[in-house]
C-alpha atoms as a printed R data frame, in Angstrom:
    type eleno elety resid chain resno       x       y       z
1   ATOM     1    CA   UNK     A     1  -3.984 -10.372 -14.075
2   ATOM     2    CA   UNK     A     2  -7.238  -9.042 -12.652
3   ATOM     3    CA   UNK     A     3  -8.014  -8.865  -8.959
4   ATOM     4    CA   UNK     A     4 -11.266  -8.692  -7.080
5   ATOM     5    CA   UNK     A     5 -11.723  -5.384  -5.278
6   ATOM     6    CA   UNK     A     6 -11.140  -5.676  -1.562
7   ATOM     7    CA   UNK     A     7  -8.502  -6.916   0.875
8   ATOM     8    CA   UNK     A     8  -5.651  -9.226  -0.085
9   ATOM     9    CA   UNK     A     9  -2.173 -10.216   1.081
10  ATOM    10    CA   UNK     A    10   0.639  -8.567  -0.845
11  ATOM    11    CA   UNK     A    11   4.327  -7.934  -0.496
12  ATOM    12    CA   UNK     A    12   5.459  -4.341  -0.892
13  ATOM    13    CA   UNK     A    13   9.060  -3.917  -1.993
14  ATOM    14    CA   UNK     A    14  10.676  -0.531  -1.399
15  ATOM    15    CA   UNK     A    15  14.178   0.916  -1.643
16  ATOM    16    CA   UNK     A    16  15.632   1.821   1.738
17  ATOM    17    CA   UNK     A    17  15.869   5.572   2.197
18  ATOM    18    CA   UNK     A    18  19.122   5.211   4.158
19  ATOM    19    CA   UNK     A    19  20.655   1.988   2.816
20  ATOM    20    CA   UNK     A    20  19.550   2.119  -0.818
21  ATOM    21    CA   UNK     A    21  18.862  -1.614  -0.555
22  ATOM    22    CA   UNK     A    22  15.631  -3.360  -1.472
23  ATOM    23    CA   UNK     A    23  13.306  -4.150   1.436
24  ATOM    24    CA   UNK     A    24  10.199  -6.304   1.165
25  ATOM    25    CA   UNK     A    25   7.405  -6.676   3.708
26  ATOM    26    CA   UNK     A    26   4.219  -8.738   3.518
27  ATOM    27    CA   UNK     A    27   1.185  -6.638   4.348
28  ATOM    28    CA   UNK     A    28  -2.569  -6.694   4.228
29  ATOM    29    CA   UNK     A    29  -3.516  -4.511   1.277
30  ATOM    30    CA   UNK     A    30  -6.604  -3.411  -0.607
31  ATOM    31    CA   UNK     A    31  -7.139  -3.547  -4.346
32  ATOM    32    CA   UNK     A    32  -9.554  -0.804  -5.391
33  ATOM    33    CA   UNK     A    33 -10.264   0.739  -8.796
34  ATOM    34    CA   UNK     A    34  -7.080  -0.629 -10.342
35  ATOM    35    CA   UNK     A    35  -4.707   0.498  -7.581
36  ATOM    36    CA   UNK     A    36  -3.179  -1.119  -4.517
37  ATOM    37    CA   UNK     A    37  -3.480   0.499  -1.100
38  ATOM    38    CA   UNK     A    38  -1.449  -0.068   2.053
39  ATOM    39    CA   UNK     A    39  -2.220   1.655   5.328
40  ATOM    40    CA   UNK     A    40  -0.905   2.272   8.840
41  ATOM    41    CA   UNK     A    41  -2.251   4.008  11.921
42  ATOM    42    CA   UNK     A    42   1.052   5.823  12.442
43  ATOM    43    CA   UNK     A    43   3.727   7.177  10.098
44  ATOM    44    CA   UNK     A    44   6.624   5.334  11.726
45  ATOM    45    CA   UNK     A    45   6.762   2.288   9.450
46  ATOM    46    CA   UNK     A    46   9.963   1.946   7.462
47  ATOM    47    CA   UNK     A    47   8.079   0.770   4.380
48  ATOM    48    CA   UNK     A    48   5.966   3.950   4.455
49  ATOM    49    CA   UNK     A    49   8.992   6.212   4.941
50  ATOM    50    CA   UNK     A    50  10.876   4.347   2.204
51  ATOM    51    CA   UNK     A    51   8.002   4.709  -0.285
52  ATOM    52    CA   UNK     A    52   7.704   8.422   0.517
53  ATOM    53    CA   UNK     A    53  11.443   8.904  -0.102
54  ATOM    54    CA   UNK     A    54  11.540   6.753  -3.252
55  ATOM    55    CA   UNK     A    55   8.075   6.222  -4.758
56  ATOM    56    CA   UNK     A    56   9.230   3.584  -7.259
57  ATOM    57    CA   UNK     A    57   8.006   0.387  -5.577
58  ATOM    58    CA   UNK     A    58   7.017  -3.160  -6.488
59  ATOM    59    CA   UNK     A    59   3.863  -4.997  -5.414
60  ATOM    60    CA   UNK     A    60   4.142  -8.784  -5.347
61  ATOM    61    CA   UNK     A    61   1.109 -11.050  -5.190
62  ATOM    62    CA   UNK     A    62   1.846 -14.740  -5.427
63  ATOM    63    CA   UNK     A    63   4.183 -15.248  -8.384
64  ATOM    64    CA   UNK     A    64   3.237 -11.955 -10.027
65  ATOM    65    CA   UNK     A    65   4.964  -8.630  -9.481
66  ATOM    66    CA   UNK     A    66   3.943  -5.151 -10.584
67  ATOM    67    CA   UNK     A    67   6.168  -2.081 -10.668
68  ATOM    68    CA   UNK     A    68   4.299   0.894  -9.298
69  ATOM    69    CA   UNK     A    69   4.428   4.508  -8.258
70  ATOM    70    CA   UNK     A    70   3.526   5.232  -4.632
71  ATOM    71    CA   UNK     A    71   1.966   8.337  -3.127
72  ATOM    72    CA   UNK     A    72   0.276   9.174   0.151
73  ATOM    73    CA   UNK     A    73  -3.499   9.565  -0.200
74  ATOM    74    CA   UNK     A    74  -4.614  13.105   0.667
75  ATOM    75    CA   UNK     A    75  -8.338  12.483   0.066
76  ATOM    76    CA   UNK     A    76  -9.948  11.699   3.447
77  ATOM    77    CA   UNK     A    77 -12.991  10.081   1.836
78  ATOM    78    CA   UNK     A    78 -10.777   7.687  -0.138
79  ATOM    79    CA   UNK     A    79  -8.709   6.883   2.965
80  ATOM    80    CA   UNK     A    80 -11.917   6.035   4.873
81  ATOM    81    CA   UNK     A    81 -13.128   3.863   1.968
82  ATOM    82    CA   UNK     A    82  -9.851   1.901   1.971
83  ATOM    83    CA   UNK     A    83 -10.128   1.311   5.741
84  ATOM    84    CA   UNK     A    84 -13.718   0.119   5.321
85  ATOM    85    CA   UNK     A    85 -12.641  -2.319   2.595
86  ATOM    86    CA   UNK     A    86  -9.608  -3.512   4.575
87  ATOM    87    CA   UNK     A    87 -11.341  -4.102   7.921
88  ATOM    88    CA   UNK     A    88 -14.806  -5.366   8.769
89  ATOM    89    CA   UNK     A    89 -14.549  -4.484  12.470
90  ATOM    90    CA   UNK     A    90 -13.948  -1.359  14.577
91  ATOM    91    CA   UNK     A    91 -10.488  -0.895  13.050
92  ATOM    92    CA   UNK     A    92 -12.237   0.444   9.961
93  ATOM    93    CA   UNK     A    93 -13.064   3.574  11.985
94  ATOM    94    CA   UNK     A    94  -9.447   4.335  12.942
95  ATOM    95    CA   UNK     A    95  -7.669   7.189  11.209
96  ATOM    96    CA   UNK     A    96  -4.948   5.793   8.932
97  ATOM    97    CA   UNK     A    97  -2.204   6.970   6.640
98  ATOM    98    CA   UNK     A    98  -2.911   5.362   3.269
99  ATOM    99    CA   UNK     A    99  -0.326   4.712   0.575
100 ATOM   100    CA   UNK     A   100  -1.638   4.333  -2.967
101 ATOM   101    CA   UNK     A   101   0.388   2.354  -5.485
102 ATOM   102    CA   UNK     A   102  -0.529   2.870  -9.121
103 ATOM   103    CA   UNK     A   103   0.751   0.027 -11.317
104 ATOM   104    CA   UNK     A   104   3.132   1.154 -14.063
105 ATOM   105    CA   UNK     A   105   3.328  -0.345 -17.505
């Protein structure tokens, strides 16, 4: 399945770093250059901490799911690009922690 680059609604499923149980949260995401991106202004989100502890995640869009490998984006230019794609207002200027999910398989 191909996606148009830009923002979309997706569910990110992670494995709890403390419980070991699956956790799913619906988030606004960005599809860009074949990868999915999720972002937060602060690092306190459980989904972000879970993905950092166990990078094997699943992205679900509609009836389709994709296993993926998550990593925190270190490239500031890429993080700014994701924010610009995700938001069309002043929020695009906020500093964010960006999680990249590369589809596997």
